[in-house]
N, C-alpha and C positions, 0 to 999 in steps of 0.2 A: 483649484481642484475641480474636476468634472463630476458629474453624477448627481443623484438626488440626495438632498440633505434634509434632515429633520430639524436640525437646530444649529445655532452658532454659539460657541462658548468662548470665553476669554481665558487665555493662558496666563500664568503668572507673568507680570510685566505688561499686561494689557493687550497683547496680540490676540486677534480673533482667529479661530480655526473652526472648520466645519466638522460636524459629527455625521458620520454616514447614516443613512436611513436604514432602519431595520425592517425587513419584510417578515411579517408574522405568517407562518404557514397555517392554512386553514384545512379542516377536514380531519380524517382519522390518521393515526400514526401506527406504524408497524415496525417491529424489530425482530429479525430472524437471524439465526446462525446456521451456516452451512459448513460441512467438513468435506474436504477433498483429499484423496490419497495421491501421492507422487512417488513413483519408483524411479530412483536416480541410478544411473550407471556409473557416474564418476563426478568429479568436481565440474560444475557447470551451472549455467543459467537456464532454467526451464520456463518457457513462456506459459503462464497460467491465465492470460487475459480472457480466453474463452470461458474458463470455469467461473471467473469472477463475473463476467457478463451474464452467464447462466444463472448465477445466484441472484443477481439484481433482478433479472427477468422473473424468476420464480417467486421472489418476494412481493412483487407487485408495487414496490416503492417507486413513486414518480419523481420526488424531489427529496434529497437527503444526502447521506454519506454512507460509504462502505469502508470497513477496515479489513485489510488482508493481514493475517497474522501467522507467523511460524512459531510453534512451541518448542523449537529445537535450539540448542546452544551452539550448534555448528552449521546452522543454515540460516538464511535471512530472506528478506523480501525487498525488492527494489522496483522502481519504475524507470525505464530508460528506453532508448531507441530500439524498435523491433524491425525496421525496414532493412538495415544492412547488418548481416550476421557478423561482420568484422568488428562492429562496436562491442559486442559481447566478448569476442576473442581478445580485443584490446583491453577490456575491463579486467578479464581474468589475468592477462599478462601483467597489467599494472598492479593488481592485488598480489600476485606472486612476487613481484619486485619489491613492493612495499612491505610485505609480511613474509620474508623468506624463512625456511626451516633453519633453526639454529640449535646447535648442541647445548647451549646454555639453558634452554627451556626446561622447566622442572616437571611439568605435567606428565604423569606416568603413562598416560595413554598415547602419547606421541602425536597428538593432534592439536597442539597449541595454536598453530597457524590457522586452523579451521575456526577456533574460538575467536581469534583476533579478527579474522575476515568477517565473521558473522556479526561481531559487535560493531565493526566499522560500517557494514551495510545496514544494520538495524533489523529488528524482528517484525516490523510492520510497516504498512503504508496506508494512507487514507486517500480515497478518491471521492470526489463529489459526484452526485447523481442528479441529473436534470432531465426532465421529460422522459423518465424511465430508462435513461442510458448513462453510461459512464462518461464523465467529462475528462477525456484524455486528449492530449495533443495529437496531431496528425500522425506522427511517427512513434508515439509512445506505446509501450507494452508493459505488462506487469510480469515480473519474474520471481520465481522461487529460486534462491541461490543456494546450491549445494556445495559445501566445502569439505565434506568428509564422507563421500560416497564410495561405493554404492550402498544405498540404504532404502528401506521402505519408510517413507515420510508422510506427513500430512500437513495441511494448512487449513486455516479457517477463514471464512468470510462472514463478517457481521454486517448486516444491512439495517439501517435505521432511517426512517423518513416518513413522509406523508404518502398515503394511498388515496385513490378516489373514494368519495363518500360511499359508505355501505360495503366496501371491500376489505376492511381490516379484519384480520382473522387472528385468533389467539391460539398459539401452539403450545 
């Protein structure tokens, strides 16, 4: 195993393994919540990466995490490729094939497939923050996933981490 290690322990049976080093953050800590509206026209993936970057920038957090959360039961959050728009189209196609409308569904509002898709995608995503920026892959974007539009929706970004000395603020 590569990397820095703080200790070596013995597993049952006598085999040694390395324990990863834990870096303790120093300085002040900040936690802030941001709310963003999303107006959806139809079922689709809405790129919200810009809003999440904005929240991280406003928070002042240099190293930490941010959680992107949807409070809706027929919408979700995901991270996926944002360079080729066909990826999103393919994902929507795959979800429609995986969760087709069925007359056997009992939910009286008629949007059971939207609930299934939202549960499958998940209601949140967590992204690391390093040096004041999101740790995303070259082609990654953050998406709000609408499965029961059009709607007026919202999502939240909670940012937690260290800020430079003297810059922590209490909201």
